[in-house]
N, C-alpha and C positions, 0 to 999 in steps of 0.2 A: 468404475471411475473413468472419467472422459477427460482428455486434454482438450481445452477450449481454445479457440483463437484469441490472441490478445488485441486489444484496442490499442492503436498506435497514434502518437500525435501526428497530425493536427485534429483527429477526430474530436468534433464538439461534444461528444458523450462524455470525454474526460473532464469537462468542465461543469457537468450536472451534479447537483447536490443529491446524495442518495437519501432514500427513504427508509425508515426505521423497519426492521424485521418484526412483524406482529406476533409471531410465536414460532418455537423451535420445534419443527415437525420433520417428518422424513424427507421432504423437499429441501429443507434448509441443511440437513445433515448431508444429503447427496451433493448439494451445492458446495458445501465445505470440503467434501472429498474431492470433487472436480477442481476446486480452486487449489488444493493443495498438490494434487497431480499436475496441474498446469504449472504451478509455481516451481515444483522440482524439475520438470521437464525443461523448463526455460534456459537455464537454472536461476533462481532467484532465492531471496530470503524472506520475502514479503510480497503479498497480492491482496489488493482490494477487490471486491466483486464487481465494481463498476469497471475495472480493467479487462473483464471478460464480457462486458456488456450488460451487467446485472446492476441496476441502480438501488441496491440494498446496502444498509449500513452493516457490512460485514467484511472481515479481513482475517488472513491467515499468515502466521509468521513462523518461521523456523530459523533460528540463528546458530544452530549447531553447525560445526564444521564437518567437512567432508569424511574426516576420518573418525567421527563420533556417531553414536546412535541418533536418529532422528528424533526431535523433539517438538513436533508440531503444536501450535496452539490457535485455537479458533476463537475469535473476538466478535461477538455479535452485540450491535448497538453500543460500541466502545465510547465512553465519554471521559474527557480529561478533567479530573477533579482538582489538580494542582500541578504547578511546574516549578522547579527551582529557579532561583535568581542567577545562579551559575549557569554559564553556558559551554558548550563544547563544539568542536568543529569536526565534521566527518566528510569524506569525499562520498557523495551519493551518487547512485544510478538508478534507473527506472526501467522495469520491463516494458513500459509504454513510450519510452524515449530510449531505443536500443543504442548501445555504444557511445553514450554522452554521460560524462561524469563531471561533477563540479563540487567544490567545497561549499557546505552549507553550514551555518551557525544556527543552533537550536539550544533551548533549554536542556542542560546536562542530565536532568532527572525529572520524573512526572510520577503521578499517580493516576492510574486509569481503572475506571469501573467498567465491566462488560458482563455479558451473559456467555457462558461456555457452550459447548456443542451439546450438553446435556440439559440445557435449559436452566442452569444455576447461576445466580448472580456472584460475580467474582470481583476481587480488586487485585491490582498488581502495581508494586512500587518498582519502577524500573530505572536504570541508568545505562551509560555506555551505549553500546550498539542497540540493545533492545529498546531503549528509550528514544533513539534516533529513528529506528525502523517503525516504531508505534506511531511517532509524529508524522512520519513520511506517509504511512498508510492511512491514517485519520485525516490528514489532508485531502488525500484522494476522495474520501467520503464527502468531503465539502467542495469538491470541484477545484482544489488546489494542487498544483503540481510544484515538485521540488525546484524547478527552474523559476518559480515565482519568488524564490528566496535569493535569487542572484541578480547580479546588476541587469538593468533593462537592456543595455546594449548586447550583453551575452545571451539573455533570453530571446530578444528579437532575432539574433542570428540562428539560435537553435530552431525556432518556430520556422523561420524562413527556409532552412535546410530541409526540415521534415515535410513542409508544405510542398516544396519542390520535388522531393522524393515521392510524395503521395501523387502528385500530378503526373509524374512520369509513369506510374503503374496504372494510370486510367487508359 
C-alpha cells in the first residue's frame, strides 16, 4: 500500500466528473488499498479517488472512532437511489481543503447502491455521519465540493485563500 499525495483546492482536477469503474480487478483493489492508507494517514474518514488524482467513481469510508476497530468500506460506482425529506446539519471538512470547516445541511438519510471490493453489488441505507460522509464523497465524484453548499461569500473567501496559498508555493 502506498500513501498518495492529496489534490488540494484550487486544483481544477477536483471539479472533474469521475468516470465509472469498468471492472473490479487487481488494479482497482490496489487503488482501494492505497486510498485507505492515504485516508488513514491524513487522517480522515472518507476519500474519493479524484482526491488522489484518479478520476474514477470510487470512494472509501471508515467512520469508526479512534478507539474502535477499523471498519473500512470501499464504494465502487456508488449511486444514490433515494434521499430523505428530513435534513441534518454537520460541520464538514475535507482533506482537499485542509483546516477549513463549515456547517452543511444535507438529507438526513439515503439509500446507496454500489459495488464492493469483491465486485459484488451492495445496497446500504445510511443516516447520521455515514449519510453525510457518503453524500460528501459522492459529490466529489461529480466535481462538487462541500464549499459549494455554503454561502457564495464564504465559498469565494475560501477559494481566494487557497488560490493565494497555491501561488505562494510556486
